MARPA-331769 format. One line per field, with one value per residue (C-alpha): z negated, y negated, x negated; residue number from 1. Coordinates in nm, 4 decimals. Layout:
<pts>
w: Z | ...
v: Y | ...
u: X | ...
n: NUM | ...
</pts>
This chain:
<pts>
w: 0.0000 | 0.0997 | -0.1723 | -0.2008 | -0.0737 | -0.1516 | 0.1197 | 0.0925 | -0.2829 | -0.4558 | -0.8150 | -0.7849 | -0.6880 | -0.9708 | -1.2317 | -1.0919 | -1.1173 | -1.4735 | -1.5822 | -1.4018 | -1.7148 | -1.9119 | -1.6257 | -1.6117 | -1.9877 | -1.9627 | -1.6867 | -1.8847 | -2.2041 | -2.0284 | -1.8137 | -1.9395 | -2.0675 | -1.7899 | -1.6717 | -1.3868 | -1.0575 | -0.9627 | -0.6789 | -0.3460 | -0.0018 | 0.1194 | -0.1451 | -0.0225 | 0.3421 | 0.2543 | 0.0752 | 0.3736 | 0.6331 | 0.4264 | 0.1978 | 0.0112 | 0.0946 | 0.3022 | 0.2371 | 0.5595 | 0.6767 | 1.0114 | 1.1903 | 1.5287 | 1.7003 | 2.0747 | 2.2472 | 2.4928 | 2.6075 | 2.4722 | 2.2363 | 2.1898 | 1.9782 | 1.9012 | 1.5536 | 1.5064 | 1.1580 | 0.9493 | 0.6004 | 0.3076 | 0.1006 | -0.1750 | -0.2399 | -0.2327 | 0.1280 | 0.2877 | 0.5809 | 0.7909 | 0.8360 | 1.1743 | 1.3827 | 1.6872 | 1.9934 | 1.9605 | 1.5799 | 1.3762 | 1.0476 | 0.8155 | 0.7294 | 0.3885 | 0.3698 | 0.0820 | 0.2071 | -0.0803 | -0.3326 | -0.0748 | 0.0143 | 0.3779 | 0.5445 | 0.9213 | 1.1409 | 1.4175 | 1.6690 | 1.6821 | 2.0203 | 2.0591 | 2.1194 | 1.8148 | 1.8892 | 1.7482 | 1.4084 | 1.3982 | 1.4094 | 1.1205 | 1.3363 | 1.4182 | 1.6460 | 1.6162 | 1.8760 | 1.7638 | 1.9711 | 1.8189 | 1.7843 | 1.7448 | 1.4156 | 1.3259 | 0.9715 | 0.9741 | 1.3355 | 1.2857 | 0.9622 | 1.1453 | 1.4188 | 1.1811 | 0.8753 | 0.9521 | 1.0668 | 1.0771 | 0.7203 | 0.6127 | 0.4229 | 0.3543 | 0.2868 | 0.5413 | 0.5132 | 0.6484 | 1.0194 | 1.0689 | 1.3299 | 1.5806 | 1.9046 | 2.0185 | 2.2948 | 2.1797 | 2.4198 | 2.2937 | 2.3301 | 2.6093 | 2.9807 | 3.1391 | 3.3539 | 3.1525 | 3.2769 | 3.0221 | 3.0548 | 2.8799 | 2.8387 | 2.7095 | 2.3939 | 2.4203 | 2.6132 | 2.2850 | 2.2320 | 2.5996 | 2.6047 | 2.3116 | 2.4982 | 2.8182 | 2.6324 | 2.4491 | 2.7877 | 2.9159 | 2.6040 | 2.6666 | 2.3389 | 2.5251 | 2.8439 | 3.0456 | 3.3493 | 3.2501 | 3.4755 | 3.3143 | 3.4591 | 3.2927 | 3.3113 | 3.2224 | 3.3124 | 3.4933 | 3.5608 | 3.2652 | 3.0353 | 3.1193 | 2.8148 | 2.8507 | 3.2311 | 3.2679 | 3.0418 | 3.2190 | 3.5650 | 3.4509 | 3.3012 | 3.6252 | 3.7843 | 3.5879 | 3.8145 | 3.5274 | 3.4731 | 3.7068 | 3.6417 | 3.8171 | 3.7319 | 3.7766 | 3.7293 | 3.6635 | 3.7061 | 3.9560 | 4.3144 | 4.4399 | 4.7189 | 4.4598 | 4.2265 | 4.2424 | 4.1565 | 3.9378 | 3.6616 | 3.6272 | 3.8286 | 3.9619 | 4.2812 | 4.0714 | 3.8891 | 4.1751 | 4.3377 | 4.0129 | 3.9124 | 3.9104 | 3.8432 | 3.4709 | 3.3389 | 2.9944 | 2.9517 | 2.6793 | 2.6387 | 2.4331 | 2.4530 | 2.3639 | 2.2959 | 2.6485 | 2.7949 | 2.5876 | 2.6867 | 3.0552 | 3.0611 | 2.8764 | 3.1874 | 3.4447 | 3.2972 | 3.2820 | 3.6556 | 3.5955 | 3.3510 | 3.1372 | 2.8241 | 2.5123 | 2.4294 | 2.7511 | 2.6520 | 2.3725 | 2.2243 | 1.9278 | 1.8507 | 1.8686 | 1.9664 | 2.3100 | 2.2427 | 1.9642 | 2.0307 | 1.7608 | 1.7954 | 1.4383 | 1.3957 | 1.0684 | 0.7286 | 0.4789 | 0.1033 | -0.0030 | -0.3611 | -0.3979 | -0.6968 | -0.7974 | -1.0898 | -1.3441 | -1.1623 | -0.9376 | -0.6665 | -0.4611 | -0.1159 | 0.2324 | 0.5499 | 0.9049 | 1.1150 | 1.3621 | 1.0930 | 0.9284 | 0.5607 | 0.4896 | 0.6599 | 0.4410 | 0.1304 | 0.2019 | 0.2826 | -0.0600 | -0.2359 | -0.3396 | -0.3433 | -0.1390 | -0.0284 | 0.3494 | 0.6208 | 0.9754 | 1.0037 | 1.2709 | 1.0672 | 1.0870 | 0.7806 | 0.5237 | 0.2557 | 0.2380 | 0.2117 | 0.0076 | -0.0836 | 0.0319 | -0.2611 | -0.0705 | 0.2569 | 0.6259 | 0.8153 | 1.1673 | 1.2125 | 1.5184 | 1.5540 | 1.3226 | 1.1755 | 0.8750 | 0.7726 | 0.8239 | 0.4492 | 0.3819 | 0.6234 | 0.4567 | 0.1168 | 0.2477 | 0.2477 | 0.5072 | 0.6177 | 0.5499 | 0.8074 | 1.0835 | 0.9477 | 1.0000 | 0.7870 | 0.9336 | 0.6050 | 0.2495 | 0.1180 | -0.2108 | -0.1707 | -0.4221 | -0.3413 | -0.4268 | -0.7644
v: 0.0000 | -0.3389 | -0.5900 | -0.8766 | -1.1966 | -1.5422 | -1.7698 | -2.1482 | -2.1515 | -2.3495 | -2.4395 | -2.7708 | -2.6028 | -2.3456 | -2.6178 | -2.8119 | -2.5049 | -2.4376 | -2.7908 | -2.7893 | -2.7068 | -2.9928 | -3.2349 | -3.1335 | -3.1746 | -3.5207 | -3.6274 | -3.4967 | -3.6751 | -4.0111 | -4.0057 | -4.2418 | -4.0756 | -4.2113 | -4.0348 | -3.7927 | -3.9274 | -3.7347 | -3.9517 | -3.9321 | -4.0763 | -3.7388 | -3.7465 | -4.0848 | -3.9691 | -3.6524 | -3.8526 | -4.0870 | -3.8089 | -3.5813 | -3.7935 | -3.6151 | -3.8988 | -4.2158 | -4.5076 | -4.6808 | -4.9568 | -5.0223 | -5.3275 | -5.2849 | -5.0738 | -5.0043 | -4.8821 | -4.6214 | -4.5229 | -4.5176 | -4.2303 | -4.2577 | -4.5072 | -4.5518 | -4.6781 | -4.8609 | -4.7924 | -4.9733 | -4.9072 | -5.0257 | -5.1877 | -5.2795 | -4.9059 | -4.8348 | -4.7267 | -4.9572 | -4.7411 | -4.4742 | -4.1392 | -4.0532 | -3.7786 | -3.5590 | -3.6026 | -3.3630 | -3.3682 | -3.4705 | -3.6397 | -3.5153 | -3.7962 | -3.7889 | -3.9622 | -3.9627 | -3.9665 | -3.9753 | -3.7168 | -3.5120 | -3.5431 | -3.4515 | -3.3797 | -3.3872 | -3.3524 | -3.6089 | -3.5987 | -3.9086 | -4.0609 | -4.2760 | -4.2491 | -4.1604 | -4.4889 | -4.6686 | -4.5090 | -4.6982 | -5.0142 | -4.8778 | -4.8114 | -4.5016 | -4.4558 | -4.1866 | -4.1410 | -4.0069 | -3.8805 | -3.9069 | -3.5663 | -3.5157 | -3.3269 | -3.4581 | -3.5910 | -3.7571 | -3.8801 | -4.0430 | -4.2014 | -4.3517 | -4.4948 | -4.6348 | -4.7399 | -4.7863 | -5.1363 | -5.3560 | -5.3819 | -5.0420 | -4.8277 | -4.4576 | -4.1846 | -3.9664 | -3.6834 | -3.6723 | -3.5802 | -3.2050 | -2.9365 | -2.7387 | -2.8260 | -2.9968 | -2.9515 | -2.7617 | -2.7510 | -2.4129 | -2.2408 | -2.4211 | -2.4417 | -2.7627 | -2.7656 | -2.8087 | -2.7989 | -2.9591 | -2.8670 | -3.1139 | -3.1315 | -3.4406 | -3.5783 | -3.2995 | -3.5507 | -3.7037 | -3.4911 | -3.5286 | -3.9077 | -3.8926 | -3.6550 | -3.8622 | -4.1811 | -4.0044 | -3.8989 | -4.2542 | -4.3829 | -4.1279 | -3.9491 | -3.6256 | -3.4850 | -3.2484 | -3.2577 | -3.2975 | -3.2376 | -3.3157 | -3.1536 | -3.3554 | -3.2292 | -3.4432 | -3.4589 | -3.7947 | -4.0782 | -4.2696 | -3.9826 | -4.0091 | -4.1427 | -4.3457 | -4.3502 | -4.6877 | -4.5824 | -4.2481 | -4.4080 | -4.6439 | -4.3582 | -4.1595 | -4.4064 | -4.2165 | -3.9391 | -3.6897 | -3.7407 | -3.6340 | -3.6767 | -3.4920 | -3.5604 | -3.2953 | -3.3957 | -3.1290 | -3.3356 | -3.6066 | -3.5887 | -3.8350 | -3.8552 | -3.9652 | -3.6665 | -3.2898 | -3.1519 | -2.8558 | -2.6878 | -2.6393 | -2.3261 | -2.1377 | -2.3455 | -2.6628 | -2.5087 | -2.3417 | -2.6602 | -2.7506 | -2.4030 | -2.3400 | -2.0278 | -2.1026 | -2.3033 | -2.3577 | -2.4230 | -2.6473 | -2.6398 | -2.8707 | -2.9327 | -2.7884 | -2.4196 | -2.3663 | -2.4786 | -2.2258 | -1.9451 | -2.0383 | -2.0820 | -1.7539 | -1.5841 | -1.8062 | -1.7657 | -1.3860 | -1.3866 | -1.5226 | -1.2473 | -1.4962 | -1.4206 | -1.5316 | -1.8031 | -1.9875 | -2.0473 | -2.2992 | -2.4072 | -2.6215 | -2.3862 | -2.0126 | -2.0011 | -1.8553 | -1.5070 | -1.5593 | -1.5006 | -1.6295 | -1.4677 | -1.4875 | -1.8066 | -1.7300 | -1.8728 | -1.6574 | -1.6910 | -1.7732 | -1.7599 | -1.9857 | -1.9222 | -2.1915 | -2.1996 | -2.2804 | -2.2920 | -2.0928 | -2.2352 | -2.0777 | -2.2331 | -2.1362 | -2.1198 | -2.0700 | -1.7985 | -2.0611 | -2.2817 | -2.2296 | -2.1434 | -2.4504 | -2.6802 | -2.5473 | -2.5723 | -2.9381 | -3.0323 | -2.9047 | -3.1285 | -2.8493 | -2.9561 | -2.7145 | -2.7498 | -2.8017 | -2.9898 | -2.8534 | -2.7027 | -2.4599 | -2.1725 | -2.2736 | -2.4673 | -2.2078 | -2.4571 | -2.3172 | -1.9506 | -1.7767 | -1.4254 | -1.2586 | -1.0531 | -0.9146 | -0.9609 | -0.9608 | -1.2505 | -1.3152 | -1.5089 | -1.6205 | -1.5271 | -1.7279 | -1.7275 | -1.5175 | -1.2424 | -0.8822 | -0.8212 | -1.1065 | -0.9563 | -0.6148 | -0.7745 | -0.9626 | -1.3091 | -1.5499 | -1.9113 | -2.0485 | -2.3238 | -2.0635 | -1.8034 | -1.7584 | -1.5493 | -1.2463 | -1.1496 | -1.2810 | -1.3571 | -1.4016 | -1.6087 | -1.7146 | -2.0423 | -2.1065 | -2.2696
u: 0.0000 | -0.1414 | -0.2206 | 0.0314 | -0.1249 | 0.0151 | -0.1100 | -0.0906 | -0.0198 | -0.2965 | -0.3808 | -0.1988 | 0.1308 | 0.0955 | 0.0486 | 0.3427 | 0.5650 | 0.4425 | 0.5363 | 0.8735 | 1.0719 | 0.9157 | 0.9815 | 1.3469 | 1.3884 | 1.2311 | 1.4722 | 1.7700 | 1.6570 | 1.6079 | 1.9255 | 2.2026 | 2.5192 | 2.7419 | 3.0568 | 3.0013 | 3.1349 | 3.4481 | 3.5798 | 3.4020 | 3.4698 | 3.5924 | 3.8697 | 3.9872 | 3.9824 | 4.1774 | 4.4476 | 4.4746 | 4.5002 | 4.7271 | 4.9453 | 5.2224 | 5.4626 | 5.4570 | 5.6901 | 5.7915 | 6.0239 | 6.1901 | 6.0510 | 6.2190 | 6.4865 | 6.4901 | 6.8069 | 6.6816 | 7.0339 | 7.3887 | 7.3063 | 6.9268 | 6.7330 | 6.3640 | 6.2717 | 5.9414 | 5.8035 | 5.5420 | 5.3990 | 5.6079 | 5.3344 | 5.5798 | 5.6273 | 5.2535 | 5.1869 | 4.9309 | 4.8199 | 4.9888 | 4.8166 | 4.6686 | 4.8322 | 4.7839 | 5.0045 | 5.2986 | 5.3171 | 5.6227 | 5.7024 | 5.9749 | 6.2175 | 6.3868 | 6.7237 | 6.9703 | 7.3295 | 7.5747 | 7.4577 | 7.2675 | 6.8993 | 6.8419 | 6.5086 | 6.4771 | 6.1671 | 6.1264 | 5.8443 | 5.6253 | 5.7079 | 5.3973 | 5.0264 | 4.8129 | 4.6391 | 4.9436 | 4.8786 | 4.5479 | 4.7601 | 4.9708 | 5.2735 | 5.4802 | 5.7795 | 6.0451 | 6.3179 | 6.6555 | 6.9474 | 7.2915 | 7.4551 | 7.8271 | 7.7913 | 7.4457 | 7.4738 | 7.1314 | 7.1318 | 7.4731 | 7.3510 | 7.0521 | 7.2746 | 7.5368 | 7.3364 | 6.9663 | 6.8715 | 6.5620 | 6.4360 | 6.5685 | 6.3187 | 6.2848 | 6.0289 | 5.8485 | 5.5969 | 5.2456 | 5.2244 | 5.2483 | 5.3095 | 5.1037 | 5.2869 | 4.9684 | 4.7141 | 4.4032 | 4.1087 | 3.9842 | 4.3227 | 4.5096 | 4.4343 | 4.3071 | 4.6230 | 4.9461 | 5.3048 | 5.5371 | 5.9045 | 6.1342 | 6.5090 | 6.6902 | 6.5266 | 6.2680 | 6.0594 | 5.9316 | 5.6164 | 5.5240 | 5.5415 | 5.2990 | 5.0658 | 5.0827 | 4.9970 | 4.7136 | 4.5710 | 4.6093 | 4.4311 | 4.1510 | 4.2211 | 4.3024 | 4.1529 | 4.3725 | 4.6001 | 4.9659 | 5.2655 | 5.6014 | 5.9133 | 6.1875 | 6.5458 | 6.8473 | 7.2166 | 7.2067 | 6.9634 | 7.1123 | 7.0149 | 6.6431 | 6.4584 | 6.1354 | 6.1661 | 5.9973 | 5.7106 | 5.6757 | 5.6700 | 5.3963 | 5.1941 | 5.2194 | 4.9763 | 4.7108 | 4.5743 | 4.5905 | 4.9666 | 5.2480 | 5.6217 | 5.9042 | 6.2699 | 6.5440 | 6.9103 | 7.1731 | 7.4909 | 7.3957 | 7.2750 | 7.0160 | 6.7593 | 6.5032 | 6.5371 | 6.5653 | 6.9089 | 7.0034 | 6.8061 | 6.4322 | 6.3561 | 6.0553 | 6.0526 | 6.0117 | 5.7160 | 5.5255 | 5.3831 | 5.2034 | 5.0851 | 4.7124 | 4.5068 | 4.5107 | 4.8057 | 4.9588 | 5.3315 | 5.4712 | 5.8520 | 6.0725 | 6.4456 | 6.7872 | 6.8424 | 6.9789 | 6.6457 | 6.4503 | 6.6829 | 6.6625 | 6.2844 | 6.2410 | 6.3820 | 6.2073 | 5.8578 | 5.8871 | 5.8138 | 5.4645 | 5.3619 | 5.1689 | 4.9691 | 5.1571 | 4.9039 | 4.9896 | 5.3533 | 5.3993 | 5.7330 | 5.8275 | 6.1182 | 6.1744 | 6.5422 | 6.4764 | 6.6173 | 6.8705 | 7.2405 | 7.4749 | 7.8170 | 7.9485 | 8.1533 | 8.3305 | 8.2395 | 8.0500 | 8.0069 | 7.6528 | 7.5269 | 7.2222 | 6.9951 | 6.7447 | 6.5055 | 6.7746 | 7.1114 | 7.3416 | 7.5663 | 7.8433 | 7.8832 | 8.0032 | 7.7958 | 7.9189 | 7.7584 | 7.6345 | 7.4808 | 7.1433 | 7.1391 | 6.9242 | 7.1738 | 7.4564 | 7.2384 | 7.1533 | 7.5130 | 7.6143 | 7.3639 | 7.1275 | 6.7637 | 6.5507 | 6.1872 | 6.1637 | 5.9822 | 5.9744 | 6.3271 | 6.2007 | 6.0578 | 5.6925 | 5.5755 | 5.6931 | 5.7982 | 6.1524 | 6.0389 | 6.3108 | 6.4191 | 6.7394 | 6.8712 | 7.1681 | 7.3493 | 7.2658 | 7.1095 | 6.9866 | 6.6653 | 6.4744 | 6.1094 | 5.8860 | 5.5396 | 5.6396 | 5.4035 | 5.5104 | 5.4843 | 5.7296 | 5.9807 | 5.9442 | 6.0137 | 6.3217 | 6.1696 | 6.3063 | 6.2918 | 6.6444 | 6.5858 | 6.5749 | 6.8175 | 7.1910 | 7.4297 | 7.6040 | 7.7708 | 7.8065 | 7.4567 | 7.2729 | 6.9540 | 6.6887 | 6.5147 | 6.1468 | 6.0852
n: 1 | 2 | 3 | 4 | 5 | 6 | 7 | 8 | 9 | 10 | 11 | 12 | 13 | 14 | 15 | 16 | 17 | 18 | 19 | 20 | 21 | 22 | 23 | 24 | 25 | 26 | 27 | 28 | 29 | 30 | 31 | 32 | 33 | 34 | 35 | 36 | 37 | 38 | 39 | 40 | 41 | 42 | 43 | 44 | 45 | 46 | 47 | 48 | 49 | 50 | 51 | 52 | 53 | 54 | 55 | 56 | 57 | 58 | 59 | 60 | 61 | 62 | 63 | 64 | 65 | 66 | 67 | 68 | 69 | 70 | 71 | 72 | 73 | 74 | 75 | 76 | 77 | 78 | 79 | 80 | 81 | 82 | 83 | 84 | 85 | 86 | 87 | 88 | 89 | 90 | 91 | 92 | 93 | 94 | 95 | 96 | 97 | 98 | 99 | 100 | 101 | 102 | 103 | 104 | 105 | 106 | 107 | 108 | 109 | 110 | 111 | 112 | 113 | 114 | 115 | 116 | 117 | 118 | 119 | 120 | 121 | 122 | 123 | 124 | 125 | 126 | 127 | 128 | 129 | 130 | 131 | 132 | 133 | 134 | 135 | 136 | 137 | 138 | 139 | 140 | 141 | 142 | 143 | 144 | 145 | 146 | 147 | 148 | 149 | 150 | 151 | 152 | 153 | 154 | 155 | 156 | 157 | 158 | 159 | 160 | 161 | 162 | 163 | 164 | 165 | 166 | 167 | 168 | 169 | 170 | 171 | 172 | 173 | 174 | 175 | 176 | 177 | 178 | 179 | 180 | 181 | 182 | 183 | 184 | 185 | 186 | 187 | 188 | 189 | 190 | 191 | 192 | 193 | 194 | 195 | 196 | 197 | 198 | 199 | 200 | 201 | 202 | 203 | 204 | 205 | 206 | 207 | 208 | 209 | 210 | 211 | 212 | 213 | 214 | 215 | 216 | 217 | 218 | 219 | 220 | 221 | 222 | 223 | 224 | 225 | 226 | 227 | 228 | 229 | 230 | 231 | 232 | 233 | 234 | 235 | 236 | 237 | 238 | 239 | 240 | 241 | 242 | 243 | 244 | 245 | 246 | 247 | 248 | 249 | 250 | 251 | 252 | 253 | 254 | 255 | 256 | 257 | 258 | 259 | 260 | 261 | 262 | 263 | 264 | 265 | 266 | 267 | 268 | 269 | 270 | 271 | 272 | 273 | 274 | 275 | 276 | 277 | 278 | 279 | 280 | 281 | 282 | 283 | 284 | 285 | 286 | 287 | 288 | 289 | 290 | 291 | 292 | 293 | 294 | 295 | 296 | 297 | 298 | 299 | 300 | 301 | 302 | 303 | 304 | 305 | 306 | 307 | 308 | 309 | 310 | 311 | 312 | 313 | 314 | 315 | 316 | 317 | 318 | 319 | 320 | 321 | 322 | 323 | 324 | 325 | 326 | 327 | 328 | 329 | 330 | 331 | 332 | 333 | 334 | 335 | 336 | 337 | 338 | 339 | 340 | 341 | 342 | 343 | 344 | 345 | 346 | 347 | 348 | 349 | 350 | 351 | 352 | 353 | 354 | 355 | 356 | 357 | 358 | 359 | 360 | 361 | 362 | 363 | 364 | 365 | 366 | 367 | 368 | 369 | 370 | 371 | 372 | 373 | 374 | 375 | 376 | 377 | 378 | 379 | 380 | 381 | 382 | 383 | 384 | 385 | 386 | 387
</pts>
């Protein structure tokens, strides 16, 4: 066995090592007894990027059409919010509104470039729905100067260079254009770098949201806009629904699809895109309703168990459990309302439900955990909410 040789280690280094303990004790003895620093720049940055709550106020309202409005939001400094968190194009904020005794939470996509967040501004665009409790409240009660609470930006309906193709076809229906106007403006602001083709379906020309902004953005060589009207014929637009023949001219060897709109659009595109035999990663949606078929229209009894109370309510078979819970004034954790964030994860103790595909783990499904925001009753149900 060869002798161990320590090369480069001289007498000076050995003495220094021998005296190391004494030197450390000297430093400790002479160091002032100040409090250890516990707040670093990274903590401040984390709080800014991921605030638990943001207090905002409305500083302008834009009428996009007879049933669509855009609300320009700014920080409400009086409530403690001085800056708005940055976001990625395609993300949403969860708006918290108290209507009567009920606290409602609704996700709304940020319909602006992330660059606007650097100016401490957000925009959300809301379409009035016939039975939409929150959308009707916004139209009838929210005005310039109104204030409310929103969450930090969230969601993964965003372009990711590592995952998504350089060529993207965005398929939008109605107010589903909101994430794509954000992406288009981010491309125009050089915050994103990919080729975006938007196939935008609406009933009539009057139903097209952001048309002026979209037409202006289409002057950018990376952005193309194609309008398809289902209930109006025009020489300037395609007529009908978005079909394979509308997609083919913009398809390249590697293309990602982003889809956002009403449930009918998801169901239709689920059939259309089957013809392309695409890998799952190339089809992105902000909802997972594409294959669900809700046939039960009757009301069911639902027992809701919280940490310290029990409630007996009814829920229609075409209404999510979370919607019924909120309407009855029961406080339930939630954010995304599409089965992704997991905040509303609850346990079904008895009963039958139907849920659309979500990001729930297989073990959760085996143990009867569900996301109430994406689950519909098919019988009487007993559900235990998270503490």
